[in-house]
C-alpha positions, 0 to 999 in steps of 0.5 A: 455761116460765111457759105449760108450768106454767099448761098443766100445771096446767089440764089436771089432775093425772093428765096434768100432767106429760105435758102439760108435757113435750110443751109443754116440747118444743115452745114455739113452739106456745103458742096452741093449748094451749087446744084441746089441753086441751079435746081431752084433757077429752074423751079423759078423758071418753071413757076414763070412759065406756069403764070404766063401760060395761066393768064 
């Protein structure tokens, strides 16, 4: 539970709950959480760029 709360806090407020739920479902995969957060950040930036280009 400690790792999931840390992971949710590092992922950001908008995706915290989703990431926390995913971490709770697979607690044995605590090590790759850094890579997951990096990919989430890249996806979020990609969505922001898509929204800017769409306007």
